C-alpha positions as CSV (number, residue, x, y, z in Angstrom):
1,M,233.7,-214.1,101.1
2,T,234.3,-216.8,98.8
3,P,234.2,-216.5,94.9
4,S,232.1,-217.9,92.3
5,I,233.3,-221.2,90.7
6,I,233.8,-219.3,87.7
7,Q,235.8,-216.8,89.6
8,A,238.8,-218.6,91.0
9,G,241.0,-216.9,93.5
10,T,244.2,-218.6,91.6
11,D,245.4,-219.8,88.3
12,A,245.8,-223.3,90.2
13,A,242.4,-222.8,91.1
14,A,241.1,-221.8,87.8
15,R,242.6,-225.2,86.3
16,V,240.6,-227.1,89.0
17,D,237.5,-225.4,88.2
18,Q,238.3,-226.0,84.4
19,T,238.6,-229.6,85.2
20,F,235.3,-229.6,87.0
21,L,233.3,-227.9,84.2
22,L,234.9,-230.5,81.5
23,I,233.7,-233.5,83.7
24,F,230.2,-231.7,84.4
25,G,229.6,-230.7,80.7
26,V,230.7,-234.3,79.3
27,S,228.3,-235.8,81.8
28,A,225.6,-233.6,80.9
29,A,226.2,-234.0,77.5
30,I,226.1,-238.1,77.7
31,L,223.4,-237.6,79.9
32,V,221.0,-235.7,77.2
33,F,222.4,-237.8,74.2
34,I,221.4,-241.4,76.0
35,T,217.6,-239.5,77.1
36,L,217.1,-238.4,73.6
37,L,218.1,-242.0,72.3
38,M,216.2,-243.6,74.7
39,I,213.3,-241.5,73.9
40,W,213.8,-242.1,69.9
41,F,214.2,-246.1,70.3
42,V,211.0,-245.9,72.0
43,F,209.3,-244.4,69.1
44,R,211.2,-245.6,66.3
45,Y,211.2,-249.6,67.2
46,H,208.1,-249.7,68.9
47,H,206.1,-253.3,69.1
48,A,203.5,-251.8,66.7
49,R,206.0,-250.7,64.2
50,H,208.1,-254.0,64.4
51,P,205.9,-256.9,65.7
52,Q,208.5,-259.3,64.9
53,A,212.0,-258.5,66.7
54,A,215.1,-258.5,64.7
55,D,218.1,-260.3,65.0
56,I,220.7,-257.9,65.3
57,R,224.4,-259.8,64.8
58,G,226.4,-256.7,65.1
59,N,227.7,-253.3,63.7
60,V,231.6,-252.9,63.3
61,W,231.3,-249.3,63.1
62,A,229.0,-248.7,65.9
63,E,231.3,-251.0,68.3
64,V,234.2,-248.7,67.2
65,A,232.5,-245.5,68.0
66,W,231.4,-246.8,71.5
67,T,234.7,-248.0,72.3
68,V,236.9,-245.4,70.7
69,I,234.7,-242.3,71.7
70,P,234.4,-243.1,75.3
71,T,238.2,-243.7,75.7
72,L,239.0,-240.3,74.2
73,L,236.6,-238.8,77.0
74,V,238.0,-240.8,79.9
75,M,241.5,-239.9,78.5
76,G,240.6,-236.3,78.1
77,M,239.1,-236.0,81.4
78,F,242.2,-237.9,82.9
79,W,244.5,-234.9,81.4
80,S,242.7,-232.4,82.9
81,G,242.6,-233.7,86.2
82,W,246.2,-234.7,86.2
83,T,247.2,-231.3,85.1
84,S,244.9,-229.4,87.3
85,F,246.3,-232.0,90.1
86,K,250.0,-230.7,89.4
87,A,249.4,-227.5,89.5
88,L,248.1,-227.5,93.0
89,R,251.0,-229.4,93.8
90,S,253.9,-227.7,92.4
91,A,254.6,-224.7,94.3
92,P,257.1,-222.3,92.9
93,A,260.7,-222.3,94.3
94,D,260.4,-218.4,95.2
95,A,257.2,-218.7,96.7
96,M,256.6,-217.2,100.3
97,R,256.6,-219.8,103.1
98,V,254.3,-219.7,105.9
99,R,254.4,-222.5,108.5
100,V,250.7,-223.3,109.7
101,T,250.4,-225.3,112.8
102,A,246.6,-226.8,113.7
103,R,245.5,-227.0,116.7
104,M,242.1,-227.6,118.7
105,W,240.7,-225.0,117.9
106,S,242.4,-222.7,115.9
107,W,244.9,-221.9,113.0
108,V,248.5,-220.6,114.1
109,F,250.4,-218.8,111.1
110,E,254.1,-218.1,111.6
111,Y,256.1,-216.4,109.1
112,E,259.9,-216.5,107.9
113,N,260.6,-213.4,110.0
114,G,259.1,-214.9,113.1
115,K,255.7,-213.1,113.3
116,R,252.6,-215.0,114.0
117,A,248.9,-214.3,113.4
118,S,246.0,-216.2,113.6
119,T,244.9,-214.7,110.7
120,L,246.8,-215.7,107.3
121,Y,247.9,-212.3,105.8
122,V,249.4,-212.4,102.0
123,P,250.3,-210.1,99.3
124,V,248.2,-210.2,96.3
125,D,249.8,-211.8,93.0
126,R,252.4,-213.7,95.0
127,A,252.7,-217.6,95.3
128,V,252.3,-218.5,98.8
129,R,253.3,-222.1,100.2
130,L,251.8,-223.6,103.3
131,D,254.1,-225.8,105.6
132,M,251.5,-227.4,107.7
133,T,251.1,-229.8,110.7
134,S,249.1,-230.0,113.7
135,A,249.6,-230.0,117.0
136,D,247.1,-232.7,118.3
137,V,244.9,-234.2,116.4
138,L,244.0,-234.4,112.3
139,H,242.8,-231.3,111.0
140,S,242.0,-230.3,107.7
141,F,242.8,-226.7,106.2
142,F,240.1,-225.7,103.8
143,V,240.1,-222.6,101.8
144,P,237.0,-222.8,99.2
145,A,238.1,-219.7,97.0
146,F,241.6,-221.5,96.7
147,R,240.3,-224.8,96.1
148,I,242.7,-226.0,99.0
149,K,241.9,-228.8,101.0
150,M,244.9,-230.9,103.0
151,D,245.0,-232.8,106.1
152,T,247.4,-231.6,108.8
153,V,248.9,-234.6,110.3
154,P,250.2,-234.4,114.2
155,G,254.2,-235.4,113.6
156,M,254.0,-235.0,109.9
157,E,254.4,-232.5,107.3
158,T,251.9,-231.5,104.3
159,Y,251.9,-228.8,102.2
160,A,249.7,-226.4,99.8
161,W,249.7,-223.5,97.6
162,F,248.0,-220.6,96.1
163,Q,248.8,-217.3,94.7
164,A,245.7,-215.1,95.1
165,A,245.1,-212.8,91.9
166,R,242.5,-210.2,93.9
167,E,242.4,-208.8,97.0
168,G,239.6,-209.6,99.5
169,S,238.6,-211.7,102.6
170,Y,238.6,-215.5,101.9
171,D,236.9,-218.3,104.5
172,I,239.7,-220.6,106.2
173,L,237.6,-223.8,107.5
174,C,238.7,-227.1,108.8
175,A,237.1,-229.7,107.1
176,E,237.7,-232.8,109.6
177,Y,235.7,-233.3,112.7
178,C,238.4,-232.6,115.5
179,G,236.1,-232.3,118.6
180,L,233.8,-229.8,120.4
181,Q,234.7,-226.8,119.0
182,H,235.3,-228.0,115.3
183,A,232.9,-225.6,113.7
184,N,234.2,-222.7,115.4
185,M,238.2,-223.3,113.9
186,L,237.5,-220.5,111.7
187,S,240.1,-217.9,110.1
188,T,240.6,-216.1,106.8
189,V,243.0,-215.4,104.4
190,E,243.3,-211.6,104.5
191,V,244.9,-210.8,100.6
192,V,246.0,-207.2,100.6
193,S,248.4,-204.9,98.1
194,A,252.1,-205.2,98.5
195,E,252.1,-202.1,100.5
196,K,249.9,-203.2,102.9
197,F,251.3,-206.4,103.5
198,R,255.0,-204.9,103.9
199,K,253.8,-202.3,106.5
200,W,252.1,-205.4,108.2
201,Y,254.8,-207.7,108.0
202,E,257.2,-205.3,108.9
203,G,255.4,-203.5,111.8
204,E,255.3,-204.3,115.4
205,A,251.6,-203.9,117.6
206,S,252.0,-202.9,120.7
207,G,250.1,-203.3,124.5
208,D,247.1,-204.8,124.6
209,E,247.0,-205.4,120.7
210,A,250.2,-207.2,120.7
211,A,249.2,-209.3,123.7
212,V,245.5,-210.2,122.4
213,G,247.6,-211.1,119.0
214,L,249.7,-213.5,120.6
215,L,247.1,-215.1,122.7
216,E,245.2,-215.3,119.4
217,S,248.4,-216.8,117.4
218,Y,248.9,-219.5,120.3
219,G,245.4,-220.7,119.7
220,C,244.2,-219.6,123.5
221,T,241.5,-217.7,122.2
222,G,240.1,-220.8,120.5
223,C,239.1,-221.9,123.8
224,H,239.6,-219.1,126.4
225,S,237.2,-216.0,125.7
226,L,238.2,-212.2,126.5
227,D,234.8,-211.0,126.9
228,G,233.4,-213.1,129.9
229,S,231.7,-215.7,127.8
230,E,232.4,-219.7,128.6
231,L,233.8,-221.5,125.8
232,V,235.4,-224.9,126.4
233,G,237.7,-223.2,128.9
234,P,237.7,-220.8,131.4
235,T,237.3,-217.3,130.4
236,L,240.4,-214.8,130.7
237,M,238.4,-211.8,131.3
238,G,239.4,-210.8,135.1
239,I,241.4,-213.7,135.9
240,Y,243.7,-212.2,137.4
241,G,243.5,-212.4,141.0
242,K,240.9,-214.5,141.3
243,D,240.2,-217.9,142.9
244,R,240.6,-221.0,140.9
245,P,239.4,-224.3,142.2
246,V,242.2,-226.8,140.8
247,V,242.4,-230.4,140.7
248,D,246.0,-232.0,141.2
249,G,247.3,-234.9,142.8
250,N,246.2,-234.2,146.4
251,G,242.9,-233.4,145.0
252,T,240.6,-230.3,144.5
253,R,241.8,-227.3,146.4
254,T,241.7,-223.6,145.6
255,V,244.5,-221.0,144.4
256,V,244.5,-217.5,143.6
257,A,245.4,-216.4,140.1
258,D,248.4,-214.5,140.7
259,E,251.6,-214.4,138.2
260,E,253.1,-217.5,139.5
261,Y,249.7,-219.4,139.0
262,L,248.9,-218.1,135.4
263,R,252.8,-219.0,134.8
264,R,252.4,-222.3,135.6
265,A,248.8,-222.8,133.8
266,I,250.5,-221.8,130.4
267,L,253.5,-223.7,130.5
268,E,252.5,-226.6,132.9
269,P,248.8,-226.8,132.6
270,E,248.4,-230.4,133.4
271,A,249.7,-229.9,137.2
272,E,246.8,-228.0,137.8
273,L,243.3,-228.6,136.1
274,V,240.4,-225.6,136.8
275,A,237.8,-227.9,138.0
276,G,235.1,-228.8,135.9
277,Y,237.4,-228.4,132.8
278,E,239.5,-230.7,130.4
279,G,243.3,-230.3,129.9
280,M,245.2,-228.2,127.4
281,P,248.5,-228.5,125.5
282,S,251.5,-227.1,127.4
283,Y,253.4,-224.2,125.9
284,K,256.6,-224.9,127.6
285,A,258.8,-226.1,124.3
286,E,256.9,-223.6,122.1
287,M,256.2,-219.8,124.0
288,P,259.7,-217.7,124.4
289,A,260.0,-216.0,127.5
290,E,259.7,-212.8,125.7
291,D,255.7,-213.6,124.3
292,L,254.8,-215.2,128.1
293,E,255.5,-212.1,129.3
294,K,253.5,-209.9,127.6
295,I,250.7,-212.1,127.9
296,I,251.2,-212.1,131.7
297,R,251.5,-208.5,131.6
298,F,248.0,-208.6,129.9
299,L,246.3,-210.5,132.1
300,T,247.3,-208.8,135.0
301,G,246.3,-205.9,133.4
302,G,249.8,-204.3,133.0
303,A,250.5,-204.2,136.9
304,E,253.7,-202.9,137.3
305,R,254.2,-205.3,140.6
306,D,253.4,-208.7,140.6
307,L,251.0,-210.4,143.2
308,D,253.6,-212.8,143.8
309,K,255.9,-210.5,145.8
310,G,253.2,-209.4,147.9
311,R,251.9,-213.2,148.8
312,R,255.4,-213.9,149.4
313,L,255.8,-211.1,151.9
314,M,252.7,-212.0,153.4
315,E,253.8,-215.7,153.9
316,A,256.9,-214.8,155.1
317,E,255.8,-212.0,157.4
318,G,253.1,-214.6,159.1
319,C,250.2,-212.7,157.6
320,L,248.4,-215.9,156.1
321,S,248.9,-217.7,159.8
322,C,246.1,-215.5,160.9
323,H,244.3,-214.1,158.2
324,S,242.8,-216.2,155.3
325,T,242.5,-215.9,151.4
326,D,239.0,-218.0,150.8
327,G,236.6,-216.2,153.1
328,S,237.2,-218.1,156.4
329,E,237.9,-216.8,159.5
330,I,240.9,-217.7,161.5
331,A,242.7,-215.3,164.1
332,G,241.6,-212.5,161.8
333,P,239.2,-210.9,159.0
334,S,239.7,-212.7,155.8
335,F,241.8,-211.0,153.4
336,K,239.0,-212.2,150.6
337,G,237.3,-209.0,149.8
338,I,238.4,-207.0,152.1
339,Y,240.0,-204.3,149.6
340,G,237.2,-201.7,148.6
341,H,234.6,-202.8,151.3
342,K,233.5,-201.0,154.4
343,V,234.8,-202.7,157.9
344,L,233.6,-201.9,161.2
345,L,236.2,-200.6,163.5
346,E,236.8,-201.2,167.5
347,D,235.6,-197.5,168.3
348,G,232.5,-198.2,166.1
349,T,233.3,-196.1,162.9
350,E,233.0,-197.6,159.7
351,V,235.9,-196.9,157.2
352,V,236.4,-198.3,153.6
353,A,239.2,-200.6,153.4
354,D,241.2,-198.7,150.7
355,E,244.7,-198.4,150.1
356,A,245.4,-195.6,152.9
357,Y,243.8,-197.6,155.4
358,L,245.5,-201.0,154.6
359,A,248.6,-199.3,154.6
360,E,247.8,-198.1,158.0
361,A,246.6,-201.3,159.3
362,I,249.9,-203.0,158.1
363,R,251.9,-200.7,159.7
364,D,250.0,-199.6,162.8
365,P,246.9,-202.2,163.4
366,E,246.0,-200.7,166.8
367,K,244.4,-197.7,165.2
368,T,242.6,-199.9,162.5
369,M,241.4,-202.6,164.7
370,V,238.2,-204.2,163.3
371,K,235.3,-205.0,165.6
372,G,235.2,-208.3,166.9
373,F,238.7,-209.5,166.8
374,E,241.3,-209.6,169.6
375,P,244.4,-207.0,169.1
376,I,247.0,-209.5,168.3
377,M,248.6,-208.5,165.1
378,P,251.9,-206.9,165.6
379,A,252.9,-203.6,163.6
380,Y,254.9,-204.0,160.7
381,Q,256.8,-200.8,160.7
382,H,260.0,-202.2,159.1
383,L,258.3,-202.8,156.0
384,G,259.3,-200.4,153.6
385,D,257.1,-198.5,151.0
386,E,257.4,-200.6,148.1
387,D,256.5,-203.9,150.1
388,V,253.4,-202.5,151.5
389,A,252.5,-201.4,147.8
390,A,253.2,-205.1,147.1
391,M,250.9,-206.5,149.6
392,I,248.1,-204.3,149.0
393,D,248.5,-205.4,145.3
394,Y,248.0,-208.8,146.8
395,L,244.7,-207.9,148.9
396,R,243.5,-206.0,145.7
397,S,243.5,-209.3,143.5
398,L,241.5,-210.8,146.4
399,S,238.8,-208.3,145.7
400,G,238.3,-209.2,142.3
401,R,238.2,-205.3,141.4
402,P,240.8,-203.6,139.1
């Protein structure tokens, strides 16, 4: 929603509109006056009426008029422009302060109590000062309804302020070309009543809603979708447990997106770039451990046991020496895709590799030997239920199933 130029959203914006209308009105009046004067001169001094040119030496009053009148008009427009500019740059001392961080390609709004959001929530009739910077390249914070357009500069702070006079939703755009997804760097100013704002400001989101809010506030959803669509970066939908082809100093290799990988991808993304995608900024200095944990829990589907434990157990027990995780065969069947799929046993029966089967295969492999492989796997009777469950979690993650 963007109000018309007459219905400015703030008092400062109304002054800008007044200046615009003044300049527009003066320009239109001068255009009409000069056009009519030209037409009058064409008829009044037509050569048929004045075959002989007149030698006009000057007119003091005319010269005074066309000097004084334009000077007064220009000074009036200057004064109006100066006062409207001062109104835009003179934030009240008691204004609510919000820190705005621009990054490719999203806006992050951080409030004085530490709350973060990707949408700018403000109370109606309350002055709001925006302290702005950029995390990467030049952006420009543009809210047409409030006549705000201010560059955000890396390593430098700029500011703007406004006071919304009416409740509503007002568009936020980036007015400085900043890369591939520049056109999608959108958000809104949500102007609500003081009571609604207080509830939002003091309230705490929970569960997936809180995690999605964090992903938005850190700008993750500007590059990574949550619905499977491809943006600048790979989608986050179903990423947990998937194979990821990554490029590092040793070339391209495949890793499993377990919790350890997800933490590395957020804190040290340049160490392992997903093949085919550009790099992303590190959140090591920016993201608190609490926020990181909430995001990890969301990406893992709220799993109570982490994949790292199961993987480490399998490495320690030697499982990964005989079973691959990439679909290739070593001494035993590959772990990739085994969970939830049918397997043919040595005695000719076909069973589904569910949790019960996998638990038995770990503890008593002779009863569950897959046809075509040597019976060389030892029994892992010493493993407790928690360890076996962690291993099965890891196998489930390699199947792409929830």
